[in-house]
C-alpha positions as CSV (number, residue, x, y, z in Angstrom):
1,M,-16.3,5.8,3.6
2,K,-13.7,3.1,2.6
3,Y,-10.3,4.2,1.4
4,M,-7.4,2.1,0.1
5,L,-4.0,3.4,1.3
6,L,-1.5,2.3,-1.3
7,I,2.0,2.4,0.2
8,C,4.5,3.0,-2.6
9,R,8.0,2.7,-1.5
10,D,11.4,3.5,-3.0
11,E,12.8,0.0,-3.0
12,P,16.5,1.0,-3.2
13,V,15.9,3.2,-0.1
14,W,14.2,0.3,1.7
15,D,17.0,-2.1,0.7
16,K,19.6,0.2,2.3
17,L,17.8,0.2,5.7
18,S,19.2,-2.1,8.4
19,V,17.2,-5.1,9.5
20,A,16.6,-3.3,12.8
21,E,15.3,-0.3,11.0
22,R,12.9,-2.4,8.9
23,Q,11.7,-4.3,12.0
24,R,11.1,-1.0,13.8
25,I,9.0,0.3,10.8
26,Y,7.1,-3.0,10.7
27,A,6.4,-2.8,14.5
28,E,5.2,0.8,14.2
29,T,2.9,-0.2,11.3
30,L,1.4,-3.1,13.4
31,K,0.8,-0.8,16.3
32,L,-1.1,1.6,14.0
33,S,-3.2,-1.2,12.5
34,E,-4.0,-2.5,16.0
35,E,-5.1,1.0,17.1
36,L,-7.3,1.3,14.0
37,T,-8.7,-2.2,14.5
38,A,-9.7,-1.2,18.1
39,R,-11.6,1.7,16.6
40,G,-13.3,-0.4,13.9
41,Q,-11.5,1.5,11.1
42,Y,-9.0,-1.1,9.9
43,L,-10.4,-3.6,7.4
44,A,-7.3,-5.2,5.9
45,G,-3.7,-4.6,5.0
46,H,-0.5,-6.5,4.1
47,P,3.0,-5.8,3.0
48,L,3.9,-7.1,-0.4
49,F,7.0,-8.8,-1.7
50,P,9.4,-6.7,-3.8
51,S,8.3,-5.6,-7.3
52,S,10.8,-8.1,-8.7
53,S,8.4,-10.8,-7.7
54,A,5.5,-9.3,-9.6
55,T,3.9,-10.9,-12.7
56,S,1.9,-8.7,-15.0
57,V,-0.9,-10.0,-17.2
58,R,-2.4,-8.3,-20.2
59,V,-5.0,-9.6,-22.7
60,R,-4.9,-8.0,-26.2
61,D,-6.9,-9.2,-29.1
62,G,-7.8,-12.3,-27.1
63,K,-4.1,-13.2,-26.5
64,R,-2.7,-13.4,-23.0
65,L,0.7,-11.7,-22.5
66,V,2.4,-12.6,-19.2
67,T,5.6,-10.7,-18.2
68,D,7.8,-10.7,-15.1
69,G,8.0,-7.6,-13.0
70,P,5.6,-4.7,-12.4
71,F,3.6,-3.1,-15.2
72,A,5.0,0.4,-14.7
73,E,8.6,1.4,-14.4
74,T,8.7,4.0,-11.7
75,R,11.0,5.0,-8.9
76,E,8.5,3.9,-6.3
77,Q,6.7,0.5,-6.4
78,L,3.6,-0.7,-4.5
79,G,4.9,-2.2,-1.3
80,G,1.7,-2.7,0.7
81,Y,-1.7,-1.5,1.4
82,M,-4.2,-0.7,4.2
83,L,-8.0,-0.7,3.7
84,I,-9.7,1.6,6.1
85,D,-13.2,2.8,6.8
86,V,-13.3,6.4,8.1
87,K,-15.7,9.3,8.0
88,D,-14.0,11.3,5.3
89,L,-10.9,12.1,3.2
90,D,-9.4,14.3,5.9
91,E,-9.4,11.4,8.4
92,A,-7.9,9.1,5.7
93,I,-5.1,11.7,5.2
94,G,-4.4,11.8,8.9
95,I,-4.0,8.1,9.0
96,A,-1.9,8.0,5.9
97,A,0.4,10.5,7.5
98,R,0.9,8.2,10.4
99,I,2.1,5.2,8.3
100,P,5.8,4.9,9.1
101,L,6.8,4.4,5.4
102,A,5.2,7.8,4.6
103,R,8.4,9.3,6.0
104,T,10.5,7.8,3.2
105,S,7.9,6.9,0.6
106,T,4.5,7.9,-0.7
107,V,1.0,6.8,0.4
108,E,-1.6,7.2,-2.3
109,I,-5.2,7.5,-1.0
110,R,-8.0,6.1,-3.2
111,P,-11.7,6.0,-2.3
112,V,-13.1,2.5,-2.7
113,R,-16.1,2.4,-5.0
114,D,-19.0,0.0,-4.2
115,G,-20.9,-1.5,-7.0
116,A,-20.9,-1.1,-10.8
117,P,-19.4,1.9,-12.5
118,S,-21.7,4.8,-13.1
């Protein structure tokens, strides 16, 4: 089963970390992705630029509305993702708990649906 692990970080908390702390978290994340790759469970993943770099697009009544910034104003913003292929939700939860940013942020787990909606 494929799961998307959405890493939602508190950007002000991230911004307060030293460069060394950020690099340590990044290195730990790479180590986890390499381990999952070796087991055939890691499909993709990347960190994202801060939410201030986001552009949101909506189309209403045939008109396109483009705005700077994220769509939702929340304390935590999407900071990256991992796409994994594991046997079940329990295994996905175990991997999500190992993501270094889970210690200061939230990892949302969503099953990936194949095909058209039912």
